[in-house]
BADRENDO-353856 format. One record per atom (N, C-alpha, C): residue in three letters; x, y, z. Coordinates in steps of 0.2 Angstrom, whole numbers, plus 5000, padded with zeros to 4 digits. Layout:
<sites>
ALAXYZ/...
</sites>
This chain:
<sites>
MET557654286000/MET558354285997/MET558854286002/LYS559354246000/LYS559954236005/LYS560354296005/THR560654316011/THR561154366011/THR561854336010/ARG562354376009/ARG562954346008/ARG563254306014/TYR562954316020/TYR563154276026/TYR562654226027/GLY562154206023/GLY561654156024/GLY561854086026/TYR562454076023/TYR562754006024/TYR562953996031/LEU563154046034/LEU563354036041/LEU562754036046/GLU562254076044/GLU561654076048/GLU561254016048/ASP561253976042/ASP560953916041/ASP561353866045/PHE562053876045/PHE562453826049/PHE562253826057/LEU562153886059/LEU561953896066/LEU561253866068/VAL560853876063/VAL560153846064/VAL560253766064/ASN560653736059/ASN560753666059/ASN561053646066/LEU561553676068/LEU561853666075/LEU561353656080/ARG560953706081/ARG560453716086/ARG559953656085/SER559753636079/SER559253576078/SER559553516081/THR560253506081/THR560553446084/THR560653456092/GLY560453516095/GLY560453526102/GLY561153556104/LYS561553576099/LYS562253606101/LYS562153676101/TYR562553706106/TYR562653776106/TYR563353806105/ALA563753766103/ALA564453786102/ALA564753756095/PHE565253796093/PHE565653776087/PHE566353806087/SER566753776083/SER567453806083/SER567553836076/LEU568053886075/LEU568253916069/LEU568453856064/ALA568753806066/ALA568953746062/ALA568353716059/GLU567853706063/GLU567253676060/GLU566953716054/VAL566953776055/VAL566653826050/VAL567153816043/ARG567753816045/ARG568253816039/ARG568153746035/SER568053696039/SER567953626036/SER567353626032/LYS566853666033/LYS566153656030/LYS566053696024/PHE566453756024/PHE566253806019/PHE566853826015/LYS566853826008/LYS567353846004/LYS567353926003/GLN567553956009/GLN567654026009/GLN568354046012/SER568554106010/SER569154126013/SER569154136020/ASP569754136023/ASP569754146030/ASP569454216032/GLU569654266028/GLU569454336029/GLU568654336028/ALA568354306024/ALA567654306023/ALA567254276029/ILE567554216031/ILE567254186037/ILE567354226043/LYS567854256044/LYS567954296050/LYS567554356050/LYS567454386044/LYS566954446044/LYS566254426045/ALA566054366043/ALA565354336044/ALA565254326052/LEU565854296055/LEU565754286062/LEU565754346066/GLN566154396064/GLN566154466067/GLN565454496067/ARG565154486061/ARG564454516060/ARG563954486065/LEU563954426065/LEU563554386070/LEU563654406077/LYS564354416079/LYS564554426085/LYS564254496087/SER564354546083/SER564154616084/SER563354616085/LYS563054576082/LYS562254576082/LYS562054536089/GLY562554506092/GLY562454466099/GLY562154396098/GLU562254376091/GLU561954306090/GLU562454256092/ILE563054266092/ILE563654226094/ILE564054256099/ALA564454226103/ALA564954256107/ALA565554216107/LEU566154246107/LEU566854216107/LEU567054196114/VAL567054136116/VAL567154116123/VAL567954106124/ARG568254076119/ARG568954056119/ARG569154076112/ASN569854086111/ASN570054096104/ASN569854036100/GLU569454056095/GLU569254016089/GLU568653966092/PHE568353976098/PHE567853936100/PHE567253986102/TYR566653976099/TYR566054016099/TYR565453976102/VAL565054016105/VAL564353986107/VAL563854026104/ILE563253996103/ILE562654026100/ILE562254056105/VAL562054116104/VAL561654156109/VAL560954156107/THR560554116109/THR559854116107/THR559454176111/PRO558954196108/PRO558554256110/PRO558454256118/GLU558354196121/GLU558154196128/GLU558854216132/TYR559454206129/TYR560054226133/TYR560354286130/ARG560054326125/ARG560354386122/ARG560454436127/SER560054446132/SER560154506137/SER560854486141/ARG560954426143/ARG561554416147/ARG562154406142/GLY562054396136/GLY562654386131/GLY562954316130/VAL562754266134/VAL562954206133/VAL562554156137/PRO562454096134/PRO562054046137/PRO562454016143/PRO562053976148/PRO562453946154/PRO562953906152/PRO563553906155/PRO564153866154/PRO563953786153/SER563453766157/SER563353696156/SER563053676149/PHE562853726145/PHE562653706138/PHE563253696134/PHE563853716135/PHE564353706131/PHE565053686134/VAL565053666140/VAL565653646144/VAL565953586141/SER565553536139/SER565753476136/SER566153486129/ASP565853536125/ASP566153546118/ASP566753586119/LEU566753636124/LEU567353676126/LEU567953626128/MET567853586132/MET568353536134/MET568653496129/LYS568153476125/LYS568353436119/LYS568753476114/PHE568553536113/PHE568953586109/PHE569653596112/LEU569753596119/LEU570353606122/LEU570753536123/ASN570453486121/ASN570753416122/ASN570953406129/ARG570453416133/ARG570653406140/ARG570053356144/LYS570353316148/LYS569853276153/LYS569553336158/TYR569053326160/TYR568753376165/TYR568153346169/TYR567953386174/TYR567353376177/TYR567153436180/VAL566453446180/VAL566153506184/VAL566253496191/ALA566453546195/ALA566653536202/ALA566353586207/LEU566553576213/LEU566453626219/LEU565753646219/LEU565553716220/LEU564953736221/LEU564453716215/ASN564753716209/ASN564253696203/ASN564053626203/ALA564553586205/ALA564353516206/ALA563853506212/ALA563953536217/ALA563453536223/ALA562753556221/ALA562753606217/ALA562153636214/ALA561653586211/TYR562053536207/TYR561653486204/TYR561353436209/TYR561553436215/TYR561353396220/TYR560853436225/GLY560653496223/GLY560253536227/GLY560553566233/ALA561253576233/ALA561653596239/ALA562053656238/ALA561853696233/ALA562253756231/ALA562153816237/HIS561553806240/HIS561453866245/HIS561253926242/GLN561653956237/GLN561554006233/GLN561854006227/GLN561654036222/GLN561854026215/GLN562654046214/PRO563053996212/PRO563754016211/PRO563854066207/GLN564354116208/GLN564554166204/GLN564954156198/SER565354096199/SER565754076193/SER565653996192/PHE565953966187/PHE565853896185/PHE566553866186/SER566553816190/SER567253786192/SER567253716188/ILE567853716185/ILE568053656181/ILE568653626183/ILE568753566185/ILE569353536187/ILE569653496180/THR570253506179/THR570553476173/THR571253456175/ILE571653426169/ILE572353406170/ILE572753456168/LYS573453446170/LYS573953496167/LYS574053486160/PRO574353546157/PRO574553606160/PRO573953656161/SER574153706165/SER573653756168/SER573253786162/LEU572653806163/LEU572253846158/LEU572153916161/ARG572153966157/ARG571854026159/ARG571154026160/ASN570954056166/ASN570254066167/ASN569954106162/ILE569254096161/ILE568854136156/ILE568454186160/THR568554246159/THR568254306162/THR567954356157/LYS567354356156/LYS566954396152/LYS566354426155/GLU566054466152/GLU565454496155/GLU564954436156/ASN564654426162/ASN564154376163/ASN564454306162/LEU565054296162/LEU565354226161/LEU566054226165/LYS566054186169/LYS566754176173/LYS566854096174/ILE567354066171/ILE567453996171/ILE568153986174/ASN568153956180/ASN568853946183/ASN569053876182/PHE569653866180/PHE569953806178/PHE570453786184/ILE570353726187/ILE570753706193/ILE571153646190/VAL571753646191/VAL572153586189/VAL572253536194/LYS572153466192/LYS572253416197/LYS572653366193/LYS573153326196/LYS573553276193/LYS573153226189/ASP572653196193/ASP572253146190/ASP571653126194/TRP571153086192/TRP570653066196/TRP570352996193/SER569952966197/SER569652906195/SER569052916192/GLU568952886186/GLU568252896182/GLU567652866186/ILE567852826191/ILE567352796195/ILE566952846199/ASP567252906200/ASP567052956204/ASP566653016200/ILE566653006194/ILE566353046189/ILE565653026187/ILE565153066187/ILE564453056185/ILE564353096178/LYS563953056173/LYS563753086167/LYS563053116169/ARG563053186168/ARG562353216170/ARG562053246164/LYS561353226163/LYS561053246158/LYS560853326158/VAL560953366153/VAL560853436153/VAL560453446146/ASP560253506145/ASP559853526139/ASP560253506133/THR560853506133/THR561253496127/THR561553426126/GLY561453386131/GLY561753316131/GLY561953296138/TYR562653276138/TYR562853256145/TYR563553296147/ILE563553306153/ILE564253336156/ILE564453296161/ASN565153296163/ASN565453266168/ASN565453306174/ILE565153276180/ILE565153306186/ILE565453266191/SER565753286197/SER565953246202/SER565353216206/SER565553156208/SER565053126213/SER564953166219/PRO564353156223/PRO564253186229/PRO564853176234/GLU565153116234/GLU565753106238/GLU566353146236/LEU566553146230/LEU567053176227/LEU566953256228/THR566353276227/THR566253346228/THR566353366235/ALA566153326240/ALA566253346247/ALA567053346248/LEU567453306246/LEU568153306247/LEU568453366243/ASP568253376237/ASP568553436234/ASP568353506237/LEU567753506239/LEU567553566243/LEU568053586249/VAL568153536252/VAL568653546258/VAL569353556256/TYR569553526251/TYR570253536249/TYR570353606245/TYR569853626241/TYR569853686237/TYR569353736241/TYR569453746247/TYR568953776251/TYR569053856249/GLU569553876247/GLU569653956246/GLU569253966239/GLN569253916234/GLN568853926228/GLN568153916229/SER567953886235/SER567253866237/SER566953916241/GLY567253976243/GLY566954026247/GLY567154026254/GLY567653986256/GLY567853976263/GLY567553926267/MET567853906273/MET567653846277/MET566953856279/ASN566753916281/ASN566053916283/ASN565553896278/ARG565653926272/ARG565253906267/ARG565253836265/VAL565853806265/VAL565953736264/VAL565553696269/ALA565653706275/ALA565253666280/ALA564453676279/THR564253736277/THR563553746276/THR563353696270/ILE563753696265/ILE563553656259/ILE563553586260/LEU564053566264/LEU564153496266/LEU563553466270/GLU563253506274/GLU562653486278/GLU562053476273/GLU562053516268/GLU561453506262/GLU561653446258/LEU562353436256/LEU562553386252/LEU562553316255/SER562553316261/SER562553256265/SER561953206263/GLU561353236261/GLU560853196259/GLU560953156253/SER561453176249/SER561553136243/SER562153096244/ILE562553096249/ILE563153056250/ILE562952986253/LYS563352936251/LYS563252866253/LYS563952856257/ALA563852826263/ALA564452816267/ALA564952766264/ASP564752716261/ASP565152666259/ASP565552696253/ARG565252736249/ARG565552766243/ARG566052816245/LEU565852856251/LEU566252906253/LEU566952876255/VAL566952816258/VAL567552786261/VAL567952766254/GLU567652736249/GLU567952716243/GLU568252776240/THR567952826239/THR568252886236/THR568752916240/ALA568752916247/ALA569252946251/ALA569852906250/SER569852836249/SER570352796249/SER570752806242/ARG570452846237/ARG570852856231/ARG571052936231/TYR570852966236/TYR570953046236/TYR571653066239/VAL571953106235/VAL572553136237/VAL572453216237/PRO572653246243/PRO573053226249/PRO572553196254/ILE572853156259/ILE572453126264/ILE572253186269/THR572553246269/THR572353296274/THR571653316272/ALA571353316266/ALA570653326264/ALA570253276268/VAL570453216268/VAL569953166271/VAL569953186279/GLN570553206282/GLN570553216289/GLN570053276290/ARG570153326286/ARG569753386287/ARG568953376286/LEU568853336281/LEU568153316280/LEU567853276286/GLY568253226288/GLY567953196294/GLY567853236300/PHE568353276301/PHE568253326307/PHE567653366306/LEU567453396300/LEU566853436299/LEU566253396300/PHE566253336298/PHE565653296298/PHE565553276306/ASP566053266309/ASP566053246316/ASP565953296321/GLU566453346321/GLU566453396326/GLU566053456325/VAL565853466319/VAL565453526317/VAL564753516315/LEU564653456311/LEU563953446309/LEU563653386312/GLY564053346316/GLY563753296320/GLY563453236316/LEU563753226310/LEU563553176305/LEU563953116306/LYS563753076311/LYS564253016313/LYS564152966308/GLU563652956304/GLU563552906299/GLU564052916294/PHE564352976293/PHE564952986288/PHE565652986292/SER565653016298/SER566253026301/SER566552956304/GLU566152916306/GLU566352846309/GLU566752806304/PRO566452796298/PRO566752756293/PRO567452786290/LEU567452856290/LEU568052886288/LEU568552876293/LYS568352876300/LYS568852866305/LYS569152806305/LYS568752756303/LYS568952686303/LYS569452676297/TYR569352716292/TYR569852716286/TYR570452746288/LEU570452806291/LEU571052836293/LEU571452796298/ASN571152756302/ASN571552716306/ASN572052666302/THR571852656296/THR572252606292/THR572852636288/VAL572852706288/VAL573352736284/VAL573752786289/ASN574352806286/ASN574752856290/ASN574452926289/HIS574352966294/HIS574153036293/HIS574453076299/PHE574553136298/PHE574853176303/PHE574453236305/PRO574653276310/PRO574253336312/PRO574253386307/VAL573653416306/VAL573553466301/VAL573053516303/LEU573153576301/LEU572753636303/LEU572053626299/LEU571553646302/LEU570853646299/LEU570853686293/ARG571153746294/ARG571253796289/ARG571953816288/PRO572253796283/PRO573053816282/PRO573153886283/GLN573753896286/GLN573953966287/GLN574753966287/ARG574954026286/ARG575754036286/ARG576054036292/ASN575754066297/ASN576054076304/ASN576054006307/LYS576553996310/LYS576653936314/LYS576253936320/MET576053876322/MET575653876329/MET575753806332/ASP575653796338/ASP575653726341/ASP575153676338/MET575453626336/MET575053576333/MET574653526338/ILE574253556342/ILE573953516348/ILE573253506345/VAL573053436344/VAL572453416341/VAL571853406345/GLY571953366350/GLY571453346355/GLY570853316351/ASN570953276346/ASN570353246343/ASN570653186338/ASN570253136336/ASN570453076333/ASN570653096326/TRP570553156323/TRP570653166316/TRP571353196315/LYS571653216321/LYS572353246321/LYS572253316317/VAL571753346318/VAL571553416315/VAL571553466320/VAL571953516319/VAL572053576324/VAL571453626322/HIS571053636327/HIS570453676327/HIS570653746327/ASN570953776322/ASN571153846322/ASN570753896320/ILE570153876318/ILE569553926316/ILE568953906319/GLU568453946320/GLU567753936322/GLU567353926316/ILE566953876315/ILE566553866310/ILE565853886311/GLU565553936307/GLU564853956308/GLU564453936302/ILE563953896303/ILE563453866298/ILE562953926297/ASP562853936290/ASP562353986288/ASP561653956290/
</sites>
């Protein structure tokens, strides 16, 4: 015998049968001739039972039994639906993108998404942290469709991942961690694609710093030499390896015009 909330439970079963883990309040409203009050009560009941979780206002995810203890499924299961709900371009980036290439070094504690303006509030809940980083734009050439359990998600190519790690080094755990990941990520990078991606990347300082790390720290000449040739064709100026507020002499002593103002230690 159906309970008064059976229609919603059937809806979740049907969603899961199609491989989906997420839905919006608008979807529920469009499918059932119930009052808003009745729908919200039904959703709250399922939420209190731990069968669904509210990730964003009016955006829910289904919590199947294997994820009940942590309260939410992995972000990769619903990130595509979330960004569609938010009507934003996106790609999975930084440590999370590196992890798909076997270069995370250790499990990232948060999930990094790069999207377009305007800014989005980060999502911080128990066992779920999604960081939104805003970028003006990017080329779809540098984005890869990656198969996951629930379909496909957008992730940065190995080459774009390398540049983003260097540019967003603070969100990636600092320069030491970035250098360690770059060493592992290098197995997935193609030198010709790296130069192509670098030619589209803004700012040029990220290309300089990446080239410096490949050359002076990691000794990966197969990547540093092509980047050096590219930089010789464009204007670029002295830059600190790690940005800092205090002024210092911009004495570089290398072809990258990078001031080596910190010592890098590889884990």
